[in-house]
N, C-alpha and C positions, 0 to 999 in steps of 0.2 A: 491445649488452647488453640493452636494453629489449625486444628482439625475441626473446630466448631463451624457451624453453618454460617456462611457469609462473613466470617471474621476478616477475610482478606478481600473478598469480592465487593463488599459494600463500600469500604474506603476507596477501592479502585474505581468503583462506579462514580462516587462523588468527585474524585480527582478527574475522572473523565468528563464530568459535567463542566468543571472549571476549564479544562483544556479545550473542551468543545466550544466554550464561549470565546476563547482566544482564536480557535479555528474559524469561528464566524467572522471575526475581524479580518482574518486573512482572506476569507472568501469575498468579503465586501470590498476590500481595498487592493489586493494584489493584481486582479485583472486590469485595474485602471492605473497601475503603477504608483499607487499612493502609499505613503508610509504607514506601517502597522503600529508605530509608536505614538505619533501625533497626528491629529488632535486626539483627545480622550474620547471614549465611546459616547456617541450622541445619536439622537433620532435622525434617520436619513431624510426625513421629510421637513422637519422644522429646525434641524441642527441644534436643538437644545441638548446640552450635555446631560448625560444620565446620572442621576443620583445613585449612590452605592446600593441603596435598597431597591432600586429599579433595575439593577444590573445583576441580580442573583440568578444564576443559571436555572432555567426551567421554571422556578418558583415565581419569579417576578412576572414572567409572561402570563402565568395562570392568574395571579392576583390582580394584574392590570386588565384582565379580560382581553388580552391580545391587542391592547390599544395604548398609544403613547399618553403619558400623564399630561403632557403640555398641550399637544394639538389634537388629541383624541383620534388620530389617524391609525388605521390598522397596522399591527406589527406582524410581519410575515411569519407563517408557521415554520419557515425554514430555520429560524433561530432555535426554537426548542427541539426541532427534529434533529438538527446536527448535534446539539448538546447531548440529547438522549442517545443518539446512535453511537457517538464516541464513548459515552458512559458505559453502554452495553459492551462495546468492543474492549474497553480496558478491563471491565469485569471479567470478560471471557479470557483475556490474557492472564489475569490474576488467577483465575480458576485453573487454567492449564498449567501455570507455573507451580501452583500449590501441589498439584498431582505429581509433578516431576521432581520437585525439591523435597525428596524424602530425607529423614534423619540419617546421618552417617554417610551421606553422599560424598564421594571424593572431591577434592578441591577443584580439579580440572572439570569434572562433570558439573559441579555446582556453578562454576563461572560460565561454562558453556550454556547451561540452561538460562542463566540470567541474561546473557547476551542475546540468546534466541528470543526471550521475552521482550527485551527492549526493541529488537528488530521487528517483532510482530506488532508491537504497539506503534512504532513509527510508521510502518507501512499502512496501518489502519488510518492513522491521522492524515497521511498524505492522500490516500485513495479516496477517503470520504470527502476531503476538501476538493480534490480534483473533480470528483463526480459532480458535485454541486456547481463548481465554477464553470465547467464545460456546459452543463445543462442551462445555466443562466446566461452565460456570456460567450460561449463557443471559444473559450481560451483555456490553455493549459500552461500556466506561468512557469518559466524556468526556475523561479524561486522554489517551486515544489518538485518539478521533474528532475532537473539537473542537480539541484541540491540533494534530492533524494538519492540519486545515483552515487554521489560522493559519500553520503552518510552510510549507504549500504556497503560500499567498498571498505570504509573504515571498520564497520561492524564485522564484515567478513574476515578482515585481517586480524581483528581482535579474537574472533572465534577460532581462527587457525592457530593462534598462540596456545589455546587451551585444549587442543586435540590430544587425546591420549596416545600412548605408544602404538604405532602401526594403525591408528584410526584413519579411515579413508585412504589408506595406502593402496596404490595400484601397481601390480606387477606387470610391466610392459613386455618384458622378455625374460625367460628363464623359468625355473620351477620352485626354487627354494627362497623364501623371503629372508631378509637379513635377520640375524639372530638378535641384534641389538642396534640402537642408533649409533652411528659412527663406526660400525664394523668395517674394517678395511680388507677383509678376506674376499677375494674375487670369486664368486660362484656363478658367473655368467649371467647375473641378474641386471635388469634395467628397471629401476623402481621409481615411480613418481610418489614422493612422500605425501602424507596427508595434507599438510599445509599447502604444498605446491598444487596438489590436486584440487583442493577447495578454492584457493585464490585464483589460480589460472583457469579453472573450470568456470568460475563465476565471471571472469573477464570475457571468456569465450562466449558464455551465455548472453552477456550484454550485447556483444557485437552481432551475434547470430540472430537474436530475437529482434533487435532493431533493424537488421538488414532485411528481414522478411518484409516488414512494412515499407522499408525504403525501396525495395524492388517493386512492390505493388504500386507505390507512388510513382515510380519512374515509368512503369509499363502503362499505367492509366493515363499519365500525362502525355505519353507518346501516341496512344490510341485515341484519346478523347480531347486532347489539347486543352485540358483544364485540370486543376488540382483535385485529386480524389481523396488523398490522405494527407492530413496536415503534419508538419514536422513535430508538433506537440504530441500527436498520437504516437509517433515513432519514439520520441523520448520517453513517453509514458510506458510503453511496452518494454523499453530498455531498462527503465527503473524497476518494473516488476521483476524482470530477469535478474537484476542486481540483488534484489532482496530474496527471491525465491528459487532462482535457477532457470535453466532453459525450458524444460518441459512444463513446469507450472506456468511460465510466461506464455507458452504456446497454448496451454489450456485456457488461460485468461483471454488470449486473443480469439480463440475459437468461441468461447462463451460470449465475448463482447460482440462478435459478428452475428451470432445467433440472436442475442437479445436485441441488437439494433435492427435486425431484420423483422423480428416479432413486433417491434414498435413501428417500423417504416411501412410494412405491408398494409396494415389497417388504415394508415394515413393516406396511402395511395388509393386504396379502394374507396375511401370516403371522399376523395377529391380534395383533401386538405394538404396534399403535397404532390410534387411532381418528381420526375427522375433526377432533376437537378437541385432539388431542395436540400439544403445543408442539414446534416444530422449531427447531434452531439455524440460522436463515436467515442470520445474520451470518457463520457459518463458510463457507457456500457462496458468499455474496457476496464474501467475502475471497478465496476461491480463484478466483472469477471475476475479481476485480481483479488478482490476480497473473498470470493468463493474459492479461488485457487489457494489462498493463504490458509483458509479454514479446512477445506476438504480436498485440496489438490492431490495430496499423497494417496488418499484412499481412491479417488477417482482415477488417477493414473494407474494405480495397482490393479483396480478392477478392469480397466481397459486392457492392460497388458495380459491379464489372465484370459482374455477372450481370443488373444492372438494364437 
């Protein structure tokens, strides 16, 4: 039954639509430091509270022909776009999890895959929200970036608990690995255990990834005497590193810079921007993070094979 087409993906997509509706609330309110709890959902133009049947993700927007029932003002396409995007993301997470969660899987492996799926879903929620928020308001709220780092650290610690014996273990010095956990026989080995390697490595990734943009910010400020990179962008890259690791975060940074350049150059050529025009770098970093989450391992492996 679990192998039937869309038996997991469709419910995940519908759940993604619901969570996408909540994400829209966060996008609308967090940049202005407003509560996401009160007041209830309402039209941003006439402030009329939405009826339950006017607040059905995606469907209500279509049935209302993208207009408010009360004031007939247009409803931004952003609302269904965000809902649909996160619905697709959660369906992809469910599809990936279904492939990995095969019958007879060991408890540690099962728990590990579940934690990975949760982590994948959370980073998608955060990055989609941050991409839209920065595009519209040039802000990357700490409620997403800093909270995201904390959540990622918690998930990494949970993932470390369920590592199998010798999984992710690193032999720092010596030749023979320990025969079993807790072995007291000294064989001249210096070993970084799997949990230590995973947790400490991720902490190192957060610091290093954030430091790259922090250094760029410092150098730019000294040379140009104005801010070139916002602190929100630094926290965003650190958050990506917290979820994915150092090299995927570097890949996200690279893709973000390339995508922002592809956006900025035509604007400059058309005279719609100048060298000092502010760019929503966080939007492009978020897109880079989404790409790194989906295809980062393959892209990094491909690049490494060229070296």
